C-alpha positions as CSV (number, residue, x, y, z in Angstrom):
1,M,9.7,3.3,13.9
2,D,9.3,6.6,15.5
3,E,6.2,8.5,14.3
4,R,8.3,10.6,12.0
5,T,9.7,7.5,10.2
6,S,6.4,5.7,9.8
7,E,4.8,9.0,8.7
8,L,7.6,9.6,6.3
9,I,7.0,6.2,4.6
10,I,3.3,6.9,4.3
11,R,4.1,10.4,2.9
12,E,6.6,8.9,0.4
13,H,4.0,6.4,-0.8
14,V,1.3,9.0,-1.2
15,A,3.7,11.3,-3.1
16,A,4.6,8.5,-5.5
17,N,0.9,7.5,-5.8
18,P,-1.4,10.5,-6.1
19,E,-4.6,8.4,-6.3
20,S,-3.6,6.9,-2.9
21,G,-3.5,10.4,-1.6
22,R,-6.9,11.2,-2.9
23,A,-8.2,7.9,-1.4
24,L,-6.6,8.8,1.9
25,L,-8.6,12.0,2.0
26,H,-11.9,10.8,0.7
27,D,-12.2,7.0,1.5
28,P,-12.7,6.2,5.2
29,E,-11.8,2.6,4.7
30,Y,-8.5,3.5,3.0
31,G,-7.8,5.9,5.8
32,A,-8.4,3.2,8.3
33,E,-6.0,0.9,6.4
34,T,-3.4,3.6,6.4
35,H,-3.7,4.0,10.1
36,R,-3.4,0.3,10.7
37,L,-0.3,0.3,8.5
38,R,1.3,3.0,10.7
39,T,0.9,0.7,13.7
40,V,2.3,-2.3,11.8
41,L,5.3,-0.2,10.6
42,D,6.0,0.8,14.2
43,H,6.0,-2.8,15.4
44,L,8.0,-4.0,12.3
45,D,10.7,-1.4,13.0
46,E,11.0,-2.5,16.6
47,S,11.3,-6.1,15.5
48,L,13.9,-5.3,12.8
49,A,15.9,-3.1,15.1
50,G,16.0,-5.9,17.6
51,E,17.4,-8.1,14.8
52,G,20.2,-5.6,14.2
53,L,19.1,-4.2,10.9
54,T,20.3,-0.7,10.0
55,V,18.0,2.3,9.8
56,E,18.3,2.3,6.0
57,A,17.4,-1.4,5.7
58,R,14.4,-1.0,8.0
59,H,13.2,2.0,5.9
60,R,13.5,-0.1,2.7
61,V,11.5,-2.9,4.3
62,G,8.9,-0.4,5.5
63,V,8.6,1.1,2.0
64,R,8.1,-2.3,0.5
65,L,5.4,-3.2,3.1
66,A,3.6,0.1,2.4
67,A,3.5,-0.6,-1.3
68,A,2.2,-4.1,-0.8
69,W,-0.3,-3.1,1.9
70,L,-1.8,0.0,0.2
71,G,-1.1,-0.9,-3.4
72,T,0.2,1.4,-6.0
73,D,-1.6,3.6,-8.5
74,A,-0.3,1.4,-11.4
75,A,-1.6,-1.7,-9.7
76,H,-5.0,-0.1,-9.1
77,A,-5.1,1.1,-12.7
78,R,-4.4,-2.4,-14.0
79,A,-7.1,-3.9,-11.8
80,Q,-9.6,-1.3,-13.0
81,F,-8.7,-1.9,-16.6
82,T,-9.1,-5.6,-16.2
83,K,-12.4,-5.1,-14.4
84,Q,-13.6,-2.9,-17.2
85,L,-12.6,-5.5,-19.8
86,L,-14.4,-8.2,-18.0
87,G,-17.5,-6.0,-17.4
88,D,-17.6,-4.9,-21.1
89,G,-17.5,-8.5,-22.3
90,H,-14.2,-8.0,-24.2
91,V,-12.6,-10.8,-22.2
92,R,-14.4,-14.1,-22.0
93,V,-14.1,-15.9,-18.7
94,P,-14.6,-19.6,-18.8
95,A,-17.7,-20.7,-17.0
96,D,-15.8,-22.9,-14.6
97,L,-14.0,-19.9,-13.2
98,L,-17.2,-18.0,-12.4
């Protein structure tokens, strides 16, 4: 992907997931992951173009990869909720799973 396309995918993801945008600004690890994703998106686009996929199809694949790589606000909220339930003792975890 040219820089504009990989950057567009990242911007779309951040616009749809405001917590991701905050993490991108304040969490160095998340920022590094986002930078790595840009590189992967660039290589992915080159590979998909070589396979003959259209620009639209390559964009859709890139968007799906970004959501899987960076996670979504909804997925992060579910994980935090589950962590809180486990930490508060509301959910019992069988000893063999610990």
